[in-house]
N, C-alpha and C positions, 0 to 999 in steps of 0.2 A: 439561722441555724437549723430550724426544723426543715426548711426546704432543702438545705444541703444534705442533711441526714437522710431525707427521703431519696434524693438523687444518688447518694452513696449506696443506699439499699438497692436501688435499681441497677447500679453498676455491678454490685455483687451478684444480683440475679442474672445479669448478662453473662458474667464470667463462670457461674456455677454450672458444671457439666451435668450433674445428676438431676437437677430440678427440672420439672416440666409443668408449665402453667396452662390453664385452660385459656382458650382464645375466643374472641367474638363478642365481648361485652364488658360492662364496668368492672367485673371481678378480675378480668385479665388486663385491665387498662392501666397505663401510667399517666394518662392525661385525657381530658375531655374538652371538646369545643362544641357547644350546643348539643346536638344529638350524635356527634361523631366521636369515636374513641380511638386513641392510639394504643395498639396492642403491645404488651410487654415483649412479645416475640420479635417485633420489628426492631428492637434495640440490639438484638443479638448480632455480633460481628461488626458493629460500627466503631468499637474501640480496639485499636491494635494491641496485640499481646505485648506485655511489658510496660504499658502506659501507667504512669503514676496515678494514685487515687485522685489527686487534685485535678490532673489533666483529664482523667476519665469523667469526672463530674462535669467539667467544662464542656467536653465533647457531647455528652448525653444531653445536658441542658440546651446546648446550641441546636441539637437535632430536634428536641421537643419544641423549642421556641419557633424553629423554622416550620415544623409541621403545623403548629397552631396558627402561625401567621398565614400560611397558605390556606388553611381551612376557613379562617375568618375572612380573608379576602374573597374566597370563592362564595361564601354565604352572602357577603355584602354585594358581590357582583350579581348573583342570582336575583336578589331583591331589587337592585337598582338599574340593571340593564333593561332597556326598553323591550317591548314585545317583538318588534321588528328585528332588532339585533339578536334576540334570543333565537328567533326562527332561523336567522342566517347562520348562527353558530351551530345549531342543531343540524342544519343541512350540511354544513361543513364536516361535522363529526360523522354523520352517516356516510358521506362521500369518502372521507378518510378511512373509515372502517372497511368500506367496500374495496377501496384501493389496496389496503393492506392484505386482505384475504385474497384478492385476485392476484396480487403480485406474488404472494407466497405459493399459491396454487400453480401459477404459470412457471415459476422458477423450478418447482418440483417436476412439472411436465417436461420442461426444457432439459433439466438435468438427466432425466431418465431416457430421453429420446434423441438428444443431439449427438451426432457423430463428431468426435473431436480429432479424428485422424485426417490429416490433410496431405494428400499425395504431392510429391515434388512437382509433377506436371501441372497440377492445379495452382500451386504457388507461383510457378514461373508464368503461367498464362495470365493470372491475375495481376502480377507485377508488370508484365509487358503491356497489358491493357490500360493500366492506371499509373504508370511510372511517373508521368508528369505531375501527379499529385503528391509524390513522395520526395520532397525536397529536404536536403540536409539542413538541420537547424544550427549546425556549427561545422567548422572545418573538420573533415575526417582524414585520417592518416593511416597508412600502412607502413610500419617501420620495425626494425629490430635494433637492439642495443645491448651493450655490456658496460657495466661499471666495475672497474677493478683497480687495485693499488698500482701506482706508477712503477714501483720497484718489484712488482711480482715477477718471480723467475720465469714464469710461463707467459709473460705478457706478449712477446713476439709471436709465439705459437698460437695463442688465442686470437691475436689480430689477423694472422694469416688465414686461419680457419673461418673467422668471422667474415672476412671479405670474400672468401671463395664462394660461399653460398651453396656448395653441393651437399647432398644429403648425408654423405659420410662425415663431412666436416661438421655439419649441424649436430649429428649424433655425438661426435667427439666433444663438441662444446657442451652438450647436455651432460656428458659424463664428467666434465670439469665444473659443472654449475656451482657446486659448493664452494669453489674458490673465488666466485664473483660476489661482489657486494649487492648487486641487483642486475637483472637481465630480463630480456624478452627476445626469443628467437623466432617466433612465428609471425612473419611479416605478411601473412595472407589474411590476417584479421584486421578489420577496420576499427580504428580507435578514435574516440572523440578527442578533440584537441585539449579539452580540459583535463583529460587523463594524462596526456603527454606532458602538460605543465607539471603534474605531480611526479611523474616518473623521471623527467629530465628538468630539474628545477632551474638550470641555467637558461632555459628557454622561457621567454615571457611574451605577452601579447605585443610588446613594443619591438622586440628583436626577432619575432617569429619568422619573418620573411628571410632572414639571414640563415636560419637553420632548417627550415622546413620547406622543401620543394622536391618534386618528383625526381628520383634517380640520383640524389646526392648522398655522399658518404663522407664522414669526417671524424676527427678526434677532438674532444674538448677536455683540456686538462684543468683541474682545480688544484687546490693546495696539496692534496695527498693522492688523489685518484685521477683516473682518466676515463672519460665516457667515449666509447666507440659507437657510432650511430650510422645506420644505413636506412635511408628513406626510400621506399619503393614507389609509393604513389600518394598523391594528395587530391582531395576533392574539396573545393571551396564551399562555403556556406551558400545555400539557396540553389546549388546544383542538384541534379537528380541523384538521390541517395542510391548507392549500389545495392544490388539484390541481396548479397550476403549480409549486409548491415541491417537491412530492413526486413529480413525474412521472419523474425519472431513477430513483428508487427503485422505482417501480411497474414500469418497464420491466425492471429487473434482476430483480425478483421474478417477473415473468411468464416471463422467459427461464429462470430457475432452476427454476421449476415445470415448464417444458417439458423441461428436462434430466432432472429426476427421473422424469417420466412416460416419457421415452424409455428411461431405464435400466431401469425396471420392465418396459416392453414388451420390451426386448432380452433381459432375464433370462428372461422367460417364453418368448420365442421360442426361445432357445438350449436351454432345458430341454425344451420340446415337441419340438424337432428331435432332441435326443438320445434321447428316448423313442421317437420314430418310427423312428429308425435303429438302435435296439437298443443304443445306447451307454450308456443309463441305465435301470436297473431296480431295483426294491425287492423284496428276497426276503421271502416270507411264511413 
């Protein structure tokens, strides 16, 4: 009962907005393990607003118990881990600290210095030089489709304009778009086959060859609607991915390569500068 009352007091301390406790010692602590103290301030914010008193007590007690367990385990480890292992751990800590600082510094240098604009010519040149490395991981398709009600009064007109493919008819279809249940008119965009399965649910991996091949067009009726589909082009899995599809990846690869080159250049410059200013030397 006393323990629960104390925990409830701690819970109220966490919730009270106006109170401010001193930190850094026993007077501001809610728990102690050997010479370590858990500061009352650390409990602020761990209990979600609106939590009941009973649940608040449970959350706070769990947090304190976990803190105590970690401290006790650490103290036991320091005493019981052998000297060789301690030296290994300390070495790892030093290396990890150095890596964190270095990574943060290099990220800031790269952020300030990397040009993220990639001209079209550079993208095309990079693609042509490396296209054999860019293989499609799934079948890619360029198609357009409309889904509309079978008995729609403008069904015949929509079908005519859909099959025509000229720009005026595509514009007319866009003007009618609100009358379609779903649609996609831009068949210049490459689409992953998994997206096609979602847009055209009558197509499955089992029957795909029946409905997806370059240059085909067809209608597929279901109970109340009709799908009109026209497939422009298909690229099979493991074939070279088209430039338009892979373009965002190319851009990111080029920017990443610039970052790596910048880091190498910066590392060389900082080393050369240290040698020049007698801050770095190798003893023979």
